[in-house]
C-alpha positions in Angstrom: 0.1 0.2 0.1 1.5 3.1 -1.0 1.0 6.7 0.7 -1.9 7.5 -1.5 -3.8 4.4 -0.4 -3.0 4.9 3.1 -4.3 8.4 2.9 -7.6 7.2 1.5 -8.1 4.8 4.1 -7.4 7.0 6.9 -9.7 9.5 5.1 -12.4 7.0 4.8 -12.0 5.9 8.2 -12.5 9.3 9.5 -15.5 10.1 6.9 -17.2 7.0 8.5 -16.6 8.0 12.0 -17.9 11.9 11.5 -20.9 10.5 9.3 -22.0 8.3 12.2 -21.3 11.2 14.6 -23.2 13.9 12.6 -26.0 11.3 11.8 -26.6 10.4 15.4 -26.5 14.3 16.4 -29.0 15.0 13.6 -31.4 12.3 15.1 -31.2 13.9 18.5 -31.2 17.7 17.5 -33.0 17.7 14.1 -34.7 21.4 14.3 -31.1 22.8 15.6 -29.8 24.6 12.7 -26.0 24.5 13.7 -25.8 20.9 13.3 -26.9 21.1 9.5 -24.3 23.6 9.2 -21.6 21.3 10.6 -22.8 18.8 8.3 -22.8 20.6 5.2 -19.4 22.1 6.2 -18.0 18.8 6.7 -19.6 17.4 3.4 -17.8 20.3 1.5 -14.6 19.5 3.2 -15.1 16.0 2.0 -15.6 17.0 -1.9 -12.9 19.3 -1.5 -10.5 16.8 -0.1 -11.8 13.9 -3.0 -11.1 16.8 -5.8 -7.7 17.0 -4.6 -7.1 13.5 -4.2 -8.3 13.4 -7.9 -5.5 16.1 -9.1 
């Protein structure tokens, strides 16, 4: 496994962990606008990361 594979693996693990945390927050505080803001920011960061990895 080269460095880029390891980076993807680490990112994917973090991605799933954060997704699960955010989904549980969304279930408990569905009306909290800040939760949606955090979720949106996280998605935007994820998309940026993926685009950077594509080169």
